[in-house]
C-alpha positions, 0 to 999 in steps of 0.5 A: 800845278795840281798833284794826284792824291790817293788815300791808302790805309788812311795815309795820303799819297801824292803823285807829282807830275814826274810820277804821272808822266812816268806812269803814262809812259809805262802804260803806253809802252805796255800797250804798244808791246801788247799790240806788237806781240799780239799782232805777230801772234795773229799773223803767225797763227793765220800762217800756221792755219793756212799751211795746216789746211793746205796740207790736209790734202795729201797732194799738198804735203810738200807745203808743210815746209812753208810753215812757220816752224820749219822757217824758224828752225832754218834761220840759225843754220842760214846764219851760221853758213853766212847766208844771212850776214852776206845778204845783209851786207850786200843788199844793205850796200845796194839799198844804201847807195841807191837811197843816197843817190835818190836823196841827193837828187830828190831833195834839190829837185823838190826844193826847186819844185816848191820854190819855182812856180814855172819849174813846177809847171814845166816838170810836172808832166814829165816827172809824173810820166817817169814816176808811173813807169815801173822801176823794174821795167828799166832793168833791161836798159840798166843792164846794157848801160851799166858795166855791172849788176851792182850798178844796175841794181843801185840805179833801179833803187835810185830811180824808184826812190827819187820820186817820193823824196822829191814830191814830199820835199816839194809838198813840205816847202809849199806849206812854208809861210811865204812871209818867212822868206820876205822877213829873211830878205828884209833882214839881209839874209843871203840865199845860203842863209835862207836854205839852211835856216828856213827851208831845211828846218821847215821841210825836215819832217816832209823830207824824212817822211819822203825818205821813209816812203822811198825806203819802202819802195826801194826795199820792194824793188831790191829783192826782185832786182837781185833774182837775176845776174847776181850771186849775193843778196836777199833776192839771190838767196831766195832764188837759190833756195827755190832752185834747190827746193829748200823751201824752209830756207826760202821761208826763213829768208822771207821772214828775215826780209820782213824783219829787216824791212820792219827795223828799217821802217821803224828807224825812219819813224824814230828819226822823224819823231826825233829830228822833226819840229812837228814832234811834241815835247 
């Protein structure tokens, strides 16, 4: 194993593999941070320029409240009044419950689709048909069927999220080498052993990727689902700010929604890298 050698003032300095690895990590982290803050700077600059151009016309002066500065200034007040913490707890509960139901239903369905040819062919048309129905179009039916709005919103999130999980699970299982199952049967493995020792470890990457996609869909569905019928959550906070013509608060909530969504997506990405056998050591 070779070392990096440098000469400083006539002295020979060697850098071992650990130092080189640390240097690469630091450079990669610095590059990632620069891209992160650079991208945000470009986004907020475009936002500010757009609002500035609109407000040049006196008839658009009201749009000044939609700018980034009023939005950032409104966030501390929304937090102190409990608007943001309450929205985090209520929307988080609905999102978590809906995703949990989608995972519990979607993973077994995906395993069946990946392991059973006849089930895949039989379910393909109805599943594709249901998948293409907008989740929000189920809202009038959900309101009638379920006793409360919370249950209706959780149902909308679940029905929107189940398809990415199911199809990602099926796609992951389809990539598993059939020889693995033959070897397991020859060694006397029971179905439970095949499931826990072969199927689940092999499809972890695809399941987590499906959950990440489902999370994005669920987050998009959650906000408009909270516009009507409830008095809590991010969707309600936006609708309440709009009705009160508190446009700075409205944009502040939009910022918070984007930030929370980004954190959730980044968390899923970290889980994919951490628990997947695809990750590089």
